[in-house]
C-alpha positions in Angstrom: 42.3 -23.6 39.7 43.7 -26.1 37.3 42.0 -29.2 35.8 43.9 -32.4 36.2 43.7 -35.7 34.3 45.8 -38.6 35.4 47.0 -41.7 33.6 49.6 -44.5 33.9 48.4 -46.6 36.8 48.4 -50.4 36.6 49.7 -53.6 38.2 53.3 -54.6 38.5 55.4 -57.1 40.4 57.7 -56.0 43.3 60.8 -54.4 41.9 59.1 -53.1 38.8 58.5 -49.6 37.6 55.6 -47.4 36.5 55.3 -43.8 35.4 52.3 -41.8 36.2 51.3 -38.7 34.2 49.0 -35.8 35.1 48.0 -33.5 32.4 46.9 -30.0 33.6 45.0 -27.2 32.0 45.1 -23.6 33.0 47.3 -20.6 32.4 48.6 -20.6 35.9 50.2 -24.0 35.7 53.8 -22.7 35.7 53.1 -20.9 39.0 51.4 -23.9 40.6 53.0 -26.4 43.0 52.3 -29.9 41.8 52.2 -32.9 44.1 51.4 -36.5 44.3 49.5 -38.2 47.2 48.4 -41.7 47.7 45.8 -43.5 49.8 45.6 -47.2 50.7 42.3 -48.8 51.8 41.4 -47.8 55.3 44.3 -45.3 55.6 44.8 -41.6 55.4 45.7 -39.8 52.2 49.5 -39.4 52.5 51.9 -37.1 50.8 54.3 -38.6 48.3 56.2 -35.9 46.4 55.9 -32.2 45.4 57.5 -30.1 42.6 57.9 -26.3 43.0 57.5 -23.6 40.5 59.2 -24.5 37.3 60.5 -27.7 38.9 63.4 -25.9 40.5 62.8 -27.7 43.8 61.4 -31.1 44.9 60.4 -32.7 48.1 59.8 -36.4 48.9 58.3 -38.4 51.6 60.9 -40.5 53.4 59.2 -43.7 52.3 59.8 -43.0 48.6 63.2 -41.1 48.6 65.6 -42.7 46.2 62.9 -44.7 44.4 60.4 -42.1 43.1 61.1 -39.0 41.0 58.7 -36.2 40.4 59.2 -34.0 37.3 57.3 -31.5 35.3 57.2 -30.2 31.8 55.7 -26.8 31.7 55.6 -26.7 27.9 53.3 -29.7 28.0 51.5 -28.8 31.2 52.3 -32.2 32.6 53.7 -33.5 35.8 55.1 -37.0 36.1 55.9 -39.5 38.9 58.5 -42.1 37.9 58.3 -45.0 40.4 61.1 -47.5 40.5 61.9 -50.4 42.8 58.2 -50.7 43.7 57.2 -52.5 46.8 53.9 -54.0 47.9 53.6 -51.2 50.4 53.3 -48.8 47.5 50.0 -50.2 46.6 47.4 -47.4 46.7 45.3 -45.0 44.7 47.6 -42.2 43.6 46.3 -38.6 43.1 47.9 -35.6 41.6 47.2 -32.2 43.0 47.9 -28.6 42.4 48.0 -25.4 44.4 48.7 -21.8 43.7 49.9 -21.1 47.2 53.0 -19.1 47.7 55.6 -21.0 49.7 58.8 -20.4 51.6 59.8 -24.0 52.0 58.3 -26.7 49.7 58.0 -29.0 52.6 55.3 -26.8 54.1 53.0 -27.9 51.3 52.6 -31.5 52.2 49.0 -31.7 53.5 46.0 -32.4 51.4 44.3 -29.2 52.7 47.1 -27.2 51.0 45.9 -28.1 47.5 43.0 -26.7 45.5 42.8 -29.0 42.5 42.8 -32.8 42.4 42.8 -35.5 39.8 40.5 -38.5 39.9 43.0 -40.9 41.1 44.7 -43.9 39.5 45.2 -47.3 41.0 48.7 -48.7 41.5 49.0 -52.3 42.6 52.3 -54.0 43.4 52.2 -57.7 43.9 54.6 -60.1 45.6 
C-alpha cells in the first residue's frame, strides 16, 4: 500500500480554478493506478478521474470531462487534479486514492472498493 497526503483544497467562486495535489510514498507508486473521488454531504462517494501506470492513460467522469485534468509526476511521487471552470455542483470533499490492481481497461477501476489506499480528504467549495 501507499501513503497519501493531500493538499490544495479551498474556496473559490464559480468559474475559478484550483489544483489539488496528492503526495505519495512507497516504491510501488509507478505501478499504482491513482484516482480522485469526491463526496458531497448526504451523497455517495463518486469517481472523478483516474490515471493509469505512468500516466499513459486517463479516464474521467462525464461530469468533469473537459474541465478537470489528472496528471502524475512519478519522479515526485505526486498526482494532481487541475480543476477549471468550477461549478457549485463541484463542491465536495475530494479524496485521492491508489490501487496496485492490474487492469485491462482503466474505466474498470472507478469504484471506491477498487482502491486500497486513501488520503484524508480536502474540502473544495465553489460559491455562486
